[in-house]
C-alpha positions in Angstrom: 0.0 0.0 0.0 2.9 2.4 0.8 4.4 1.7 -2.7 1.0 2.4 -4.3 0.7 5.6 -2.3 4.1 6.7 -3.5 3.2 6.2 -7.1 0.0 8.2 -6.6 1.9 11.1 -5.0 4.2 11.0 -8.0 1.2 11.3 -10.4 -0.2 14.2 -8.4 3.2 16.0 -8.4 3.3 15.5 -12.2 -0.1 17.2 -12.6 -1.7 13.9 -13.6 -3.8 12.8 -10.7 -6.3 11.1 -13.0 -3.7 8.4 -13.7 -4.6 7.1 -10.3 -7.0 4.2 -10.6 -10.4 4.5 -8.8 -9.9 8.2 -8.6 -13.2 9.8 -7.7 -14.5 13.2 -6.9 -16.3 12.1 -3.7 -13.3 10.5 -2.1 -10.3 12.1 -3.6 -11.3 15.6 -4.5 -13.9 17.2 -2.2 -12.8 15.3 0.9 -9.4 17.1 0.5 -11.1 20.5 0.4 -13.7 19.8 3.1 -12.0 22.2 5.6 -12.1 25.0 3.0 -15.8 24.3 2.2 -16.6 24.4 6.0 -14.7 27.7 6.3 -16.6 29.2 3.3 -19.9 28.1 4.8 -19.0 29.7 8.2 -18.2 33.0 6.4 -21.5 32.9 4.6 -23.5 33.0 7.8 -22.7 36.7 7.9 -24.8 37.2 4.9 -27.7 37.4 7.3 -26.3 40.5 8.9 -28.4 43.7 8.4 -26.5 46.9 9.0 -29.7 48.7 9.9 -30.2 46.4 12.9 -28.6 47.0 16.3 -25.4 45.1 17.1 -27.1 42.7 19.5 -29.7 41.7 16.9 -27.0 40.9 14.3 -25.0 39.0 17.0 -28.1 36.8 17.8 -28.7 36.4 14.1 -25.2 35.2 13.4 -25.3 32.8 16.4 -28.6 31.5 15.2 -27.3 30.9 11.7 -24.2 29.1 13.0 -26.5 26.9 15.2 -28.7 26.2 12.1 -25.7 25.0 10.1 -24.2 23.0 13.0 -27.6 21.4 13.7 -28.0 20.4 10.1 -24.6 18.8 10.1 -25.2 17.0 13.4 -28.6 15.7 12.2 -27.1 14.4 9.0 -24.3 12.6 10.9 -26.7 11.2 13.4 -28.7 9.7 10.6 -25.5 8.0 9.3 -24.7 6.9 12.9 -21.5 9.0 13.0 -20.2 11.5 15.7 -22.1 14.8 15.5 -19.3 16.8 13.9 -17.2 14.0 12.3 -15.4 14.9 9.1 -17.0 13.0 6.1 -15.1 10.0 4.6 -16.7 10.9 1.2 -18.6 13.8 -0.1 -21.2 13.0 -2.6 -24.3 14.6 -4.1 -26.1 15.0 -0.8 -23.2 16.7 0.9 -22.5 19.0 -2.1 -26.2 19.9 -2.2 -26.1 20.8 1.5 -23.0 23.0 0.9 -24.9 24.9 -1.8 -28.4 25.1 -0.2 -27.8 25.4 3.6 -25.7 28.6 3.5 -28.1 30.1 1.0 -31.0 29.5 3.3 -29.4 31.6 6.0 -30.1 35.1 4.5 -33.5 33.8 3.4 -34.6 32.4 6.7 -33.0 34.9 9.1 -33.3 38.1 7.0 -35.8 37.5 4.2 -33.1 38.3 1.5 -34.0 36.1 -1.6 -31.4 37.9 -3.8 -28.6 37.3 -1.3 -29.7 33.6 -1.0 -29.6 33.2 -4.8 -26.2 34.9 -5.0 -24.8 32.6 -2.2 -26.1 29.5 -3.9 -24.6 30.5 -7.3 -21.4 31.4 -5.7 -21.1 28.1 -4.0 -21.7 26.3 -7.2 -18.9 28.2 -8.8 -16.6 27.5 -5.9 -17.3 23.7 -6.2 -16.6 23.9 -10.0 -13.4 25.7 -9.5 -12.2 23.3 -6.7 -13.3 20.4 -8.9 -11.1 21.7 -11.7 -8.2 22.8 -9.5 -8.0 19.8 -7.3 -9.6 17.1 -9.5 -7.3 17.8 -12.5 -4.4 18.8 -10.4 -4.3 22.4 -11.8 -2.0 23.7 -9.1 0.4 20.8 -9.6 0.2 21.3 -13.3 1.2 25.0 -13.0 4.0 24.1 -10.6 5.2 21.3 -12.9 5.1 23.5 -16.0 6.7 26.5 -14.2 9.6 24.3 -13.1 10.2 23.4 -16.8 9.4 26.8 -18.3 13.0 28.0 -18.7 14.2 24.8 -20.3 11.2 24.7 -22.6 11.9 28.3 -23.7 15.5 27.4 -24.3 14.4 24.4 -26.3 12.2 26.7 -28.3 14.9 29.3 -29.0 14.9 28.6 -32.8 11.2 29.3 -32.8 11.5 32.4 -30.6 14.3 33.7 -32.8 12.0 33.5 -35.8 8.9 34.7 -34.2 10.1 37.5 -31.8 11.9 39.8 -34.3 8.8 40.0 -36.5 6.7 40.3 -33.5 8.7 43.2 -32.1 8.8 45.0 -35.4 5.1 44.8 -35.7 4.7 45.9 -32.0 7.1 48.8 -32.3 5.3 50.2 -35.4 2.0 49.9 -33.6 3.4 51.5 -30.5 4.6 54.6 -32.3 1.3 55.3 -34.2 -0.9 58.1 -33.1 -4.0 56.0 -33.7 -2.9 53.3 -31.3 -2.6 55.8 -28.5 -5.8 57.6 -29.4 -7.7 54.2 -29.3 -6.2 52.7 -26.1 -4.6 55.4 -24.0 -7.9 56.8 -22.7 -10.0 53.7 -23.1 -12.1 52.7 -20.1 -10.4 50.0 -18.0 -13.3 47.6 -18.3 -13.3 48.0 -22.1 -9.6 47.3 -22.2 -10.1 44.3 -20.0 -12.8 43.0 -22.2 -10.6 43.3 -25.3 -7.7 41.5 -23.5 -10.1 38.7 -22.5 -11.3 38.4 -26.0 -7.7 38.1 -27.4 -6.8 35.6 -24.7 -9.9 33.5 -25.5 -9.0 33.5 -29.2 -5.5 32.4 -28.5 -6.8 29.7 -26.1 -9.1 28.4 -28.8 -6.2 28.1 -31.2 -4.2 26.1 -28.6 -7.1 24.0 -27.6 -7.8 23.1 -31.2 -4.3 21.7 -31.6 -4.1 19.9 -28.2 -6.1 16.7 -29.0 -3.7 15.7 -31.9 -0.7 16.4 -29.6 -2.2 14.1 -26.9 -2.7 11.3 -29.4 0.9 11.6 -30.7 2.2 11.9 -27.2 0.4 8.7 -26.1 1.8 6.8 -29.1 5.4 8.0 -28.6 5.2 7.3 -24.8 4.0 3.8 -25.5 1.4 3.5 -22.7 0.9 0.0 -21.3 -2.9 0.5 -21.1 -5.0 2.9 -23.2 -5.7 6.2 -21.5 -9.4 6.8 -20.6 -11.1 10.0 -21.8 -10.6 11.8 -18.4 -7.0 10.8 -18.4 -6.5 12.2 -21.9 -8.1 15.4 -20.7 -5.7 15.5 -17.8 -2.7 15.1 -20.2 -4.3 17.8 -22.4 -4.4 20.2 -19.5 -0.7 19.7 -18.9 0.1 20.6 -22.4 -2.3 23.5 -22.5 -0.9 25.0 -19.3 2.7 24.5 -20.5 2.1 26.3 -23.7 0.0 29.0 -22.1 2.8 29.8 -19.6 5.1 30.3 -22.5 2.7 32.7 -24.2 2.2 34.5 -20.9 6.0 35.0 -20.3 6.4 36.4 -23.8 3.4 38.8 -23.4 4.7 40.0 -20.0 8.2 40.5 -21.5 6.6 42.6 -24.3 4.6 44.6 -21.7 7.7 45.3 -19.6 9.7 46.3 -22.7 7.2 48.8 -23.9 6.7 50.3 -20.5 10.4 51.0 -20.3 10.7 52.0 -24.0 7.7 54.3 -23.6 9.1 56.1 -20.6 12.3 56.7 -22.5 10.9 57.5 -26.0 7.5 59.1 -25.4 7.9 62.4 -23.6 5.3 64.8 -22.4 5.5 66.8 -25.6 4.7 63.8 -27.8 1.8 62.8 -25.6 0.5 66.4 -25.8 0.7 66.3 -29.6 -1.0 62.9 -29.8 -3.6 63.1 -27.0 -4.0 66.8 -26.3 -2.6 66.5 -22.8 0.6 65.2 -21.1 -0.9 62.1 -19.5 -1.6 61.1 -15.9 1.4 59.7 -14.0 1.0 56.6 -11.9 3.9 57.7 -9.8 7.0 59.9 -10.2 10.4 59.0 -8.9 14.0 59.9 -9.8 16.5 57.0 -10.1 20.1 57.7 -10.8 19.2 61.2 -12.1 16.6 59.8 -14.4 12.9 60.8 -14.0 10.7 57.6 -13.9 7.0 58.4 -14.3 4.9 55.8 -16.2 1.5 57.2 -17.1 -1.8 55.4 -17.0 -2.0 56.0 -20.8 1.4 54.2 -21.3 0.3 51.2 -19.3 -2.9 50.9 -21.2 -1.2 51.0 -24.6 1.5 48.6 -23.4 -1.2 46.2 -22.1 -3.0 46.3 -25.5 0.2 45.6 -27.4 1.2 42.8 -25.0 -2.2 41.1 -25.5 -1.9 41.4 -29.3 1.7 40.0 -29.1 0.5 37.1 -27.0 -2.1 36.2 -29.6 0.4 36.5 -32.4 3.0 34.3 -30.5 0.3 31.7 -29.6 -0.6 31.3 -33.3 3.0 31.3 -34.4 4.0 28.4 -32.2 1.1 26.4 -33.4 1.7 26.8 -37.1 5.5 26.4 -36.9 6.5 23.0 -38.2 9.4 22.6 -35.8 7.5 23.5 -32.7 6.4 20.0 -31.8 9.9 18.7 -32.1 11.5 21.5 -30.2 9.0 22.1 -27.4 7.2 18.9 -27.0 10.4 16.9 -27.0 11.0 17.6 -23.3 7.3 17.2 -22.4 7.3 13.8 -24.2 10.4 12.7 -22.3 8.8 13.6 -19.0 5.5 11.9 -20.0 7.3 8.7 -21.0 8.8 8.5 -17.5 5.4 9.1 -15.9 3.7 6.6 -18.2 6.4 4.0 -17.4 5.6 4.6 -13.8 1.9 4.1 -14.5 2.7 0.7 -16.1 4.5 -0.3 -12.9 1.7 1.1 -10.8 -0.9 -0.9 -12.8 1.1 -4.1 -12.5 1.5 -3.6 -8.8 -2.3 -3.1 -8.4 -3.0 -6.2 -10.5 -0.5 -8.3 -8.5 
């Protein structure tokens, strides 16, 4: 059993928890986050507080709400013949429904707030979905695994970067030095700029997602898995590839953003801004370093953000259509996956024996 547990910890560390046999949401996902769910439910009892009430009324309401939740938990455990406040061994549909519904009943029962009750229920559903994705598919482990290999993956992709970045920077510099770019983005509402960035990120993600299934198939063939991967396991592998590629794109976009913030502070002075925008901009801060005035403006940051988002989209598409990308980037990922899949073969043989 200790050897099996060691293999399972190894799969989790590699961001592939679904390679664990008999992996289930009720026993392996939600039980791990049960303390967090309990803490969230405790915080939500304060949704019954009404600031127009005196403090003692709110105190009694909170205590009553806590008693309501604890009573529901105790009654449920009593029905299952368990200690009143025992931590569940598994969390299934009944327990999850209780997490969604019971805290949402607090503002409805104690303060007649149906809107707050609905928001609480929807918020808890979103929390469960996020935790299911983050814990169930090992998202945090995937990010940690991919981040640890990010530098070597970028080094492996130097030929691609060397081809993509010069053209990218030429296109970005030309955009940066155009009046129209500043007039469009410099004074754009922050929410509108955020919406544009989200749209560009979504487009780039769709390009990456569209390519991933073929890469998973090729990876499984090259790794020579002992047993075919199930659909959920293929999805887990796909998430590893997606996060790895997304981190590369993110690093390039952040580098472009940093470059244009510095370049803009050096090249775009107040006179140029006044000619382009009709004013000298609004400084985020103003300091003097080594005799040089450093004062990035809100307008500069908005334009740099827009160019970084466009550059990220360009790079995401470039790495997908480049014929050498799979050989240069996925080579290391394939090597790591082969080791993990070999461990999976040993793990399956150990379970069968």
